[in-house]
C-alpha distance (Angstrom), angle and dihedral (degrees) to the residues before:
residue distance angle dihedral
X1 . . .
X2 3.80 . .
X3 3.78 112.2 .
X4 3.79 117.4 -121.3
X5 3.79 116.9 -131.6
X6 3.81 92.8 -112.4
X7 3.81 92.8 48.0
X8 3.76 90.4 51.4
X9 3.80 92.6 48.0
X10 3.80 90.8 50.1
X11 3.79 90.2 51.6
X12 3.77 92.2 48.3
X13 3.79 92.4 53.1
X14 3.81 94.4 50.2
X15 3.81 94.4 98.6
X16 3.80 127.5 133.5
X17 3.81 115.4 -85.5
X18 3.80 92.0 -103.4
X19 3.82 89.0 67.4
X20 3.82 88.5 64.1
X21 3.81 93.4 59.5
X22 3.79 94.4 83.1
X23 3.83 91.8 63.3
X24 3.79 90.8 72.4
X25 3.80 90.6 66.2
X26 3.80 99.9 27.4
X27 3.80 108.8 51.7
X28 3.81 87.8 151.6
X29 3.81 121.7 41.2
X30 3.79 116.6 -163.1
X31 3.77 130.8 -163.6
X32 3.78 131.8 -178.8
X33 3.77 127.1 -131.5
X34 3.76 121.7 -150.9
X35 3.76 108.0 -172.1
X36 3.77 140.2 172.2
X37 3.81 87.9 -138.1
X38 3.78 131.8 87.9
X39 3.81 114.6 -94.8
X40 3.82 96.6 -104.3
X41 3.80 94.3 53.4
X42 3.80 91.0 42.7
X43 3.81 92.5 53.4
X44 3.80 93.2 45.4
X45 3.78 91.4 51.2
X46 3.81 98.2 44.1
X47 3.82 102.7 34.2
X48 3.83 93.6 88.4
X49 3.81 89.2 50.5
X50 3.80 88.2 60.1
X51 3.83 89.4 54.6
X52 3.80 90.7 47.1
X53 3.81 92.1 53.4
X54 3.80 92.8 47.6
X55 3.80 90.5 56.7
X56 3.78 93.4 42.7
X57 3.82 96.0 47.4
X58 3.81 99.8 32.9
X59 3.81 93.8 -132.3
X60 3.79 136.2 90.2
X61 3.80 114.0 -82.5
X62 3.79 124.5 -158.0
X63 3.80 126.6 -165.7
X64 3.79 116.6 -143.1
X65 3.83 106.2 -154.3
X66 3.79 98.7 -150.9
X67 3.78 113.7 -146.1
X68 3.79 90.5 -152.6
X69 3.78 140.4 5.6
X70 3.79 91.1 -105.5
X71 3.81 93.5 53.3
X72 3.81 90.2 57.1
X73 3.81 91.3 47.2
X74 3.80 91.6 50.6
X75 3.81 92.3 46.0
X76 3.80 91.1 52.9
X77 3.80 92.2 45.9
X78 3.82 90.9 50.1
X79 3.80 93.0 50.6
X80 3.81 92.2 -114.6
X81 3.81 92.1 125.4
X82 3.79 133.6 27.2
X83 3.82 103.0 -152.0
X84 3.79 139.0 20.2
X85 3.76 140.9 -173.2
X86 3.79 100.4 -128.1
X87 3.75 131.5 -174.5
X88 3.83 109.6 -126.3
X89 3.80 93.3 -103.0
X90 3.81 92.0 47.5
X91 3.82 88.2 50.1
X92 3.81 89.3 53.4
X93 3.81 89.6 49.4
X94 3.81 91.2 49.6
X95 3.80 91.0 47.9
X96 3.80 90.2 53.7
X97 3.82 94.7 41.7
X98 3.81 92.4 49.9
X99 3.82 98.0 39.9
X100 3.79 91.6 -114.1
X101 3.81 95.0 -48.9
X102 3.81 93.4 136.9
X103 3.81 130.6 90.0
X104 3.82 123.2 -151.7
X105 3.80 107.8 -143.4
X106 3.79 114.3 171.2
X107 3.77 144.0 -3.0
X108 3.79 137.5 -180.0
X109 3.77 122.5 -84.9
X110 3.79 116.1 -161.0
X111 3.79 120.8 -127.1
X112 3.79 90.3 -107.3
X113 3.82 89.2 58.7
X114 3.79 95.0 -107.0
X115 3.77 120.1 143.1
X116 3.76 115.3 -157.2
X117 3.77 145.8 18.6
X118 3.80 140.3 -126.2
X119 3.76 140.9 -113.1
X120 3.79 113.1 -123.2
X121 3.79 134.0 -172.7
X122 3.80 109.4 -127.6
X123 3.80 126.4 -156.2
X124 3.79 136.0 168.9
X125 3.80 108.2 -84.7
X126 3.80 90.7 -133.6
X127 3.83 95.1 50.5
X128 3.80 95.1 88.4
X129 3.84 96.6 -121.1
X130 3.80 117.2 136.4
X131 3.82 103.3 160.6
X132 3.78 143.3 18.7
X133 3.80 88.9 -99.0
X134 3.80 89.0 64.5
X135 3.82 89.8 60.5
X136 3.81 96.7 61.3
X137 3.80 108.2 138.6
X138 3.83 92.2 6.8
X139 3.82 129.6 118.1
X140 3.82 116.9 -91.6
X141 3.81 114.3 -172.6
X142 3.79 121.8 -148.5
X143 3.80 120.8 -159.5
X144 3.81 107.8 -140.1
X145 3.84 135.1 -20.8
X146 3.84 90.4 -115.9
X147 3.80 97.2 45.6
X148 3.80 115.1 110.1
X149 3.81 98.6 -156.3
X150 3.79 93.3 27.6
X151 3.81 96.8 53.1
X152 3.82 125.1 -22.2
X153 3.81 99.4 59.5
X154 3.82 99.0 38.3
X155 3.82 93.5 44.4
X156 3.82 92.2 48.1
X157 3.81 95.7 42.0
X158 3.80 96.5 43.5
X159 3.81 88.7 50.5
X160 3.81 90.4 51.6
X161 3.82 90.0 49.2
X162 3.80 92.3 54.8
X163 3.81 99.7 -96.0
X164 3.83 105.0 104.9
X165 3.81 99.7 -169.5
X166 3.80 98.5 -139.5
X167 3.80 90.3 52.9
X168 3.81 103.4 32.5
X169 3.81 100.3 45.1
X170 3.78 125.6 56.9
X171 3.82 93.0 -128.6
X172 3.82 135.4 -0.8
X173 3.83 107.4 -165.3
X174 3.81 127.5 171.6
X175 3.80 113.0 -117.9
X176 3.82 95.2 -166.1
X177 3.82 97.6 -120.4
X178 3.79 143.1 22.2
X179 3.80 92.7 -107.4
X180 3.80 91.3 51.0
X181 3.80 89.5 50.9
X182 3.80 93.7 52.7
X183 3.80 93.7 42.9
X184 3.80 87.7 51.1
X185 3.81 90.2 55.7
X186 3.81 92.6 46.4
X187 3.81 91.4 49.5
X188 3.81 95.1 44.9
X189 3.81 96.3 -111.1
X190 3.82 90.9 118.3
X191 3.79 129.7 28.5
X192 3.79 91.4 -145.9
X193 3.80 141.5 -4.1
X194 3.79 137.7 -163.3
X195 3.80 118.5 -124.2
X196 3.82 141.3 148.2
X197 3.80 128.0 -77.1
X198 3.81 127.3 179.4
X199 3.80 103.0 175.3
X200 3.80 140.6 -41.9
X201 3.81 92.5 -61.8
X202 3.81 102.9 32.7
X203 3.78 131.5 62.5
X204 3.79 144.1 80.8
X205 3.80 95.1 -73.5
X206 3.81 92.6 47.8
X207 3.81 90.3 50.1
X208 3.81 91.8 50.9
X209 3.80 89.7 50.5
X210 3.81 91.8 50.1
X211 3.82 90.0 51.8
X212 3.80 91.7 50.5
X213 3.80 93.6 -115.5
X214 3.80 95.4 125.1
X215 3.82 133.3 16.5
X216 3.78 121.0 -100.8
X217 3.82 115.2 -101.9
X218 3.82 91.7 22.2
X219 3.83 95.7 108.5
X220 3.81 127.4 54.0
X221 3.81 131.2 178.0
X222 3.80 126.1 -125.5
X223 3.83 100.9 177.4
X224 3.81 138.6 28.0
X225 3.80 129.2 -165.9
X226 3.79 129.3 -138.7
X227 3.81 115.4 -86.5
X228 3.82 116.3 -63.8
X229 3.83 118.1 -153.2
X230 3.81 111.6 -108.3
X231 3.81 122.0 -95.5
X232 3.83 113.2 -85.2
X233 3.80 128.3 -135.8
X234 3.80 98.8 -131.9
X235 3.81 137.0 -159.8
X236 3.78 131.8 -157.2
X237 3.77 105.6 -103.9
X238 3.82 96.4 -131.4
X239 3.81 95.8 59.4
X240 3.82 121.2 115.9
X241 3.79 109.7 -87.9
X242 3.80 90.2 -127.3
X243 3.79 91.3 59.4
X244 3.80 91.9 47.8
X245 3.81 91.6 48.2
X246 3.82 94.3 47.3
X247 3.80 94.1 47.2
X248 3.79 91.6 45.9
X249 3.82 90.9 51.1
X250 3.80 92.7 48.1
X251 3.80 94.2 50.4
X252 3.80 93.8 42.4
X253 3.82 90.7 52.9
X254 3.81 94.3 54.9
X255 3.85 97.9 96.0
X256 3.82 91.5 57.8
X257 3.82 101.8 25.5
X258 3.81 94.3 48.3
X259 3.82 110.2 9.1
X260 3.81 95.3 169.7
X261 3.80 90.0 51.4
X262 3.80 90.2 48.9
X263 3.80 89.2 51.5
X264 3.80 89.9 50.7
X265 3.81 97.7 49.1
X266 3.79 91.8 46.2
X267 3.77 89.1 56.4
X268 3.79 98.3 -98.3
X269 3.78 89.8 -67.2
X270 3.79 96.4 133.6
X271 3.79 90.8 149.7
X272 3.80 91.2 62.0
X273 3.82 108.0 28.0
X274 3.79 108.0 74.2
X275 3.79 110.1 166.9
X276 3.78 146.4 -43.0
X277 3.81 117.9 -87.1
X278 3.80 132.6 -170.5
X279 3.80 119.4 -100.4
X280 3.80 136.3 -167.6
X281 3.80 133.0 -145.0
X282 3.82 92.0 -110.3
X283 3.80 90.1 68.6
X284 3.82 90.0 64.8
X285 3.79 100.4 43.7
X286 3.82 90.2 101.5
X287 3.82 88.1 66.1
X288 3.81 90.5 51.8
X289 3.82 88.7 51.5
X290 3.79 89.3 51.8
X291 3.80 91.6 50.8
X292 3.81 89.5 50.1
X293 3.80 88.2 52.9
X294 3.81 89.6 51.9
X295 3.79 91.9 53.4
X296 3.81 90.4 50.5
X297 3.80 98.7 42.6
X298 3.80 111.8 25.0
X299 3.76 118.4 102.1
X300 3.81 118.1 -130.5
């Protein structure tokens, strides 16, 4: 039977008394959002989730719309926020910045049981590019230095495949966001851009098409990375365990407690996003290894 919102909230609040202790010190719980979307669309999509968490937790909840991956990392490290949705590379950066004082809690599992997504290199379909080789000397835009699919994974993997970006391409600028990268390709500012792709119906380009930002069949892909572990919902490691447990339970219950909300915050991709599952730090160690490689091999 489908859970009603009130039934789900009642279930979420049925924790032992010790779980209530954290509310004395945390009357406001804050979490950061790092999104590939523009700020208006991000706020419209996630605002109802803030309301949902306030009812589930019984305290005020504030969303910190991070302007960049690094701003969310620094806010978490400074104790200005308690939780954050991190991309896997941003999680690795936070883990390093905070000496391991972060805890990955949950991520999204697709309905087919898959766990993860890919980085892809996007080009205009009418540009005549069909492979990475065709982009020699061209401009490849990256999204953000702490984006897994928008920088860390494609830079690392292309280098390993014999296409070191700073040598192979004519220019490798940062656009600032995934949407800016794709719009730059559509408008001819960039020849190509790296972004995220989950499957044929889910990814940054598909979301921009569904929102009417770009035409269908305008963007094609000429390269795809190995699987990247899905983005973790992450807690500061020095939080009370009761707060971590209650927040984790509230978020994990979203697909059944508020299915329409879950559909909304996963970008309307109900056919692909199945549920939240628990994750461990070990699943993201490959991103830490990549960041170590960057420190040893990047120029500048």
